[in-house]
ROZARO-278332 format. One line per 5 residues: number of its first residue (from 1); for each residue z, y, x of C-alpha. Coordinates in steps of 0.1 Angstrom, whole numbers. Layout:
% ROZARO-278332
NUM> Z:Y:X ~ ...
END
This chain:
% ROZARO-278332
1> -492:-50:-493 ~ -468:-78:-486 ~ -452:-84:-452 ~ -440:-117:-439 ~ -424:-135:-410
6> -429:-172:-401 ~ -423:-193:-370 ~ -420:-162:-348 ~ -452:-147:-361 ~ -458:-117:-384
11> -482:-117:-413 ~ -494:-92:-439 ~ -514:-98:-470 ~ -525:-85:-504 ~ -514:-119:-518
16> -480:-132:-526 ~ -468:-162:-505 ~ -436:-177:-518 ~ -433:-201:-489 ~ -431:-173:-463
21> -401:-151:-456 ~ -409:-116:-470 ~ -397:-87:-448 ~ -397:-49:-452 ~ -425:-28:-439
26> -404:-10:-413 ~ -392:-43:-400 ~ -427:-56:-398 ~ -440:-27:-377 ~ -410:-27:-354
31> -421:-40:-319 ~ -456:-54:-323 ~ -468:-66:-289 ~ -490:-96:-298 ~ -516:-106:-324
36> -505:-102:-360 ~ -521:-121:-389 ~ -538:-109:-421 ~ -538:-137:-447 ~ -565:-141:-474
41> -575:-168:-499 ~ -612:-172:-498 ~ -635:-202:-505 ~ -635:-224:-473 ~ -671:-235:-480
46> -683:-199:-475 ~ -656:-183:-453 ~ -643:-188:-418 ~ -608:-201:-413 ~ -602:-172:-390
51> -619:-142:-373 ~ -610:-111:-353 ~ -609:-81:-376 ~ -633:-54:-365 ~ -627:-27:-391
56> -606:-18:-421 ~ -632:-29:-446 ~ -628:-65:-436 ~ -593:-66:-450 ~ -608:-58:-485
61> -642:-74:-485 ~ -648:-111:-492 ~ -685:-109:-481 ~ -690:-129:-449 ~ -728:-130:-449
66> -750:-113:-423 ~ -735:-80:-436 ~ -707:-86:-410 ~ -733:-76:-384 ~ -735:-40:-398
71> -711:-12:-393 ~ -694:-3:-426 ~ -682:29:-440 ~ -645:27:-437 ~ -637:60:-454
76> -617:56:-486 ~ -596:26:-475 ~ -559:34:-477 ~ -541:15:-449 ~ -511:21:-426
81> -523:40:-395 ~ -506:14:-373 ~ -528:-12:-388 ~ -559:9:-379 ~ -547:11:-343
86> -541:-26:-342 ~ -576:-32:-355 ~ -591:-9:-329 ~ -572:-29:-302 ~ -585:-62:-317
91> -549:-74:-324 ~ -554:-85:-360 ~ -566:-120:-368 ~ -577:-128:-404 ~ -567:-163:-416
96> -580:-180:-447 ~ -550:-199:-461 ~ -572:-220:-484 ~ -579:-241:-454 ~ -551:-268:-454
101> -551:-265:-416 ~ -547:-227:-414 ~ -515:-229:-393 ~ -537:-243:-365 ~ -549:-207:-360
106> -514:-196:-348 ~ -520:-214:-315 ~ -530:-193:-284 ~ -561:-198:-263 ~ -556:-221:-233
111> -549:-207:-198 ~ -569:-234:-182 ~ -598:-249:-202 ~ -606:-286:-203 ~ -643:-290:-213
116> -657:-324:-222 ~ -695:-328:-221 ~ -712:-356:-241 ~ -746:-369:-232 ~ -760:-365:-197
121> -797:-362:-203 ~ -818:-334:-190 ~ -799:-307:-209 ~ -764:-321:-204 ~ -768:-328:-167
126> -783:-293:-160 ~ -756:-277:-180 ~ -730:-296:-160 ~ -744:-284:-127 ~ -740:-248:-139
131> -704:-255:-150 ~ -695:-271:-117 ~ -711:-243:-95 ~ -698:-214:-116 ~ -668:-226:-134
136> -634:-215:-121 ~ -601:-230:-130 ~ -615:-254:-155 ~ -615:-292:-158 ~ -646:-311:-168
141> -648:-345:-186 ~ -682:-363:-188 ~ -694:-390:-211 ~ -726:-409:-218 ~ -733:-441:-237
146> -755:-452:-207 ~ -730:-463:-181 ~ -754:-461:-152 ~ -762:-425:-161 ~ -725:-417:-164
151> -718:-433:-129 ~ -748:-415:-114 ~ -736:-381:-125 ~ -701:-387:-115 ~ -713:-394:-80
156> -738:-365:-79 ~ -714:-339:-92 ~ -685:-349:-70 ~ -708:-348:-40 ~ -715:-310:-45
161> -691:-295:-20 ~ -688:-263:1 ~ -679:-271:38 ~ -644:-262:47 ~ -636:-253:11
166> -640:-288:-5 ~ -616:-283:-34 ~ -630:-251:-48 ~ -650:-267:-77 ~ -637:-281:-110
171> -621:-315:-112 ~ -644:-340:-129 ~ -633:-370:-150 ~ -652:-399:-164 ~ -643:-404:-201
176> -642:-432:-226 ~ -655:-424:-261 ~ -620:-423:-275 ~ -611:-395:-250 ~ -639:-372:-260
181> -617:-349:-281 ~ -588:-347:-257 ~ -599:-312:-246 ~ -602:-275:-255 ~ -640:-276:-258
186> -662:-305:-268 ~ -699:-299:-258 ~ -724:-318:-278 ~ -757:-323:-258 ~ -768:-356:-274
191> -804:-356:-286 ~ -830:-381:-299 ~ -866:-377:-307 ~ -874:-350:-282 ~ -912:-345:-283
196> -932:-357:-253 ~ -950:-332:-232 ~ -985:-328:-246 ~ -975:-334:-283 ~ -989:-306:-305
201> -962:-296:-330 ~ -955:-264:-349 ~ -918:-264:-342 ~ -905:-288:-316 ~ -869:-283:-326
206> -872:-293:-362 ~ -887:-326:-352 ~ -853:-335:-338 ~ -833:-325:-368 ~ -832:-358:-387
211> -822:-380:-358 ~ -798:-354:-342 ~ -781:-349:-376 ~ -771:-386:-377 ~ -756:-384:-342
216> -737:-351:-348 ~ -724:-364:-381 ~ -708:-393:-364 ~ -690:-372:-338 ~ -680:-345:-363
221> -662:-373:-383 ~ -645:-385:-351 ~ -634:-349:-344 ~ -618:-349:-379 ~ -601:-382:-373
226> -586:-368:-340 ~ -575:-336:-357 ~ -594:-318:-330 ~ -582:-282:-326 ~ -606:-269:-299
231> -642:-255:-299 ~ -670:-279:-310 ~ -699:-265:-290 ~ -734:-275:-302 ~ -762:-273:-276
236> -787:-298:-291 ~ -816:-286:-313 ~ -820:-273:-340 ~ -787:-257:-330 ~ -778:-237:-362
241> -787:-265:-386 ~ -767:-291:-366 ~ -737:-267:-367 ~ -738:-267:-405 ~ -741:-305:-406
246> -711:-308:-383 ~ -691:-285:-406 ~ -700:-302:-438 ~ -697:-338:-426 ~ -663:-333:-408
251> -648:-318:-440 ~ -655:-348:-463 ~ -628:-373:-470 ~ -635:-410:-474 ~ -645:-405:-510
256> -671:-379:-499 ~ -652:-350:-514 ~ -648:-318:-494 ~ -611:-313:-485 ~ -615:-290:-455
261> -592:-310:-433 ~ -620:-313:-407 ~ -635:-288:-383 ~ -630:-252:-394 ~ -663:-233:-395
266> -651:-210:-367 ~ -643:-239:-345 ~ -680:-247:-344 ~ -702:-225:-321 ~ -739:-229:-317
271> -752:-222:-282 ~ -790:-216:-285 ~ -795:-179:-286 ~ -786:-171:-250 ~ -819:-183:-236
276> -838:-162:-262 ~ -821:-131:-248 ~ -830:-143:-213 ~ -866:-148:-223 ~ -867:-113:-239
281> -855:-100:-206 ~ -881:-120:-187 ~ -910:-105:-208 ~ -894:-70:-206 ~ -895:-72:-169
286> -932:-82:-169 ~ -943:-54:-193 ~ -931:-18:-190 ~ -936:-14:-228 ~ -905:-36:-233
291> -884:-26:-204 ~ -858:-8:-225 ~ -849:-42:-241 ~ -827:-49:-210 ~ -802:-22:-219
296> -808:-16:-256 ~ -822:-49:-271 ~ -805:-76:-291 ~ -814:-111:-305 ~ -803:-124:-338
301> -806:-156:-359 ~ -816:-191:-350 ~ -829:-205:-317 ~ -865:-210:-326 ~ -885:-202:-358
306> -868:-174:-376 ~ -856:-157:-344 ~ -852:-119:-346 ~ -857:-99:-315 ~ -849:-62:-316
311> -865:-42:-288 ~ -838:-16:-292 ~ -808:-11:-315 ~ -810:26:-306 ~ -846:34:-312
316> -860:3:-330 ~ -897:-2:-329 ~ -908:-29:-353 ~ -942:-36:-337 ~ -928:-40:-302
321> -900:-61:-316 ~ -924:-84:-334 ~ -945:-88:-303 ~ -914:-96:-282 ~ -902:-121:-308
326> -934:-140:-307 ~ -934:-142:-269 ~ -898:-156:-270 ~ -905:-181:-297 ~ -935:-194:-278
331> -920:-194:-244 ~ -911:-231:-245 ~ -947:-239:-255 ~ -959:-221:-224 ~ -938:-244:-202
336> -949:-275:-220 ~ -985:-264:-215 ~ -978:-265:-177 ~ -968:-302:-181 ~ -930:-298:-181
341> -901:-300:-206 ~ -885:-266:-210 ~ -848:-275:-206 ~ -836:-257:-174 ~ -833:-221:-187
346> -818:-232:-221 ~ -792:-255:-204 ~ -780:-226:-182 ~ -786:-194:-202 ~ -776:-208:-236
351> -753:-235:-222 ~ -733:-232:-190 ~ -734:-194:-187 ~ -726:-188:-224 ~ -698:-214:-224
356> -682:-198:-194 ~ -685:-163:-210 ~ -668:-178:-241 ~ -637:-191:-222 ~ -635:-159:-201
361> -634:-137:-232 ~ -668:-120:-224 ~ -696:-112:-248 ~ -722:-139:-252 ~ -749:-149:-278
366> -737:-176:-301 ~ -740:-188:-337 ~ -711:-189:-362 ~ -709:-193:-400 ~ -720:-163:-420
371> -712:-174:-455 ~ -740:-200:-461 ~ -756:-205:-427 ~ -747:-205:-390 ~ -765:-175:-376
376> -767:-161:-341 ~ -755:-127:-327 ~ -736:-111:-299 ~ -700:-121:-300 ~ -669:-130:-280
381> -638:-151:-283 ~ -606:-132:-282 ~ -569:-140:-288 ~ -575:-127:-324 ~ -605:-150:-330
386> -643:-146:-328 ~ -653:-109:-327 ~ -689:-103:-339 ~ -706:-71:-327 ~ -713:-46:-354
391> -740:-19:-351 ~ -757:7:-372 ~ -790:-11:-375 ~ -824:3:-386 ~ -832:-7:-422
396> -864:-26:-412 ~ -844:-46:-387 ~ -818:-54:-413 ~ -846:-66:-436 ~ -859:-89:-408
401> -823:-103:-402 ~ -817:-109:-439 ~ -851:-126:-443 ~ -843:-149:-414 ~ -809:-156:-428
406> -822:-164:-463 ~ -848:-189:-448 ~ -821:-206:-427 ~ -796:-210:-455 ~ -822:-226:-478
411> -827:-255:-454 ~ -792:-269:-457
END
């Protein structure tokens, strides 16, 4: 193991870095109070720029597929006991130095988040209401290409006030398009081609993929041009596929060659799975057969077709899990059959509430790159990066997760 010091930070690695100041092991472990960094050299196309190290095995393994959802056998790994304690305290951040922008990972999370929301349609405006009512110590920027819509929501949002405590809600600013990436989190809510109520389609989300891919590609490239260092949050459908489009398109240079100077994969988070968990809870409350989901259940995978609901990660029942999965996937169809677009619960459960959990360091459901596809799971954003929950999962559940993952990664 090599130990280094650079710009006030401490690093360790199995690789030699001539450009960093090498230090002795005892010097390295003297007075560690903040995050330290483990450096690796993995393929940026299939590996995150950074993540929070959950267990010792992640220092040795290069596999970042859905296997990162499973607890690993950590016996047999020889490592300094202090490193083990730092991993347990989530104080080690793994950084992939094959990203030219890897030093961006040395910055700390903001104390006060500035969140810019693009597109104020049904989803964007409902999400904003949630952020305004529940957000604390944040600043919100709003943008829409439709100037009347932008002016309308500036007036509506700023007229939400509590008597005798009129300044308790977040500050709201109207943005120009060139100001969109002057923030800590950019929230992409733009969407085109949303199916009308009454249209009979097998998967409403996939209908939007072609048009929404064009829009997100444009803004991913703008993020690259601005050297955006914050979170690129994707709300629009199909969430996981649009995350992958944003990652790929932002990392191409003018010649169409991947140079990975754009958005790092871990900068992009998909926010679609939160509502699937909420729907599972809804059905669990309606049927005693599923009530244990509320305390033991999990959701994995994409928002829509391919979703994996586990009724319990303690006593997994495949039949009940499949039944609950079907209910959650069809929940939006039920609302459409009543004559309404199903956007309120997704905007709040997947959007506003999950975004606020992210910036507060709480666990939420989100999608991040797992080797070849953006895939959803329980996670949180820490000072050492995104931490993905790991569990000892039933073999049948693992097979469902891996099948969903394989189907997703074959699309793009």
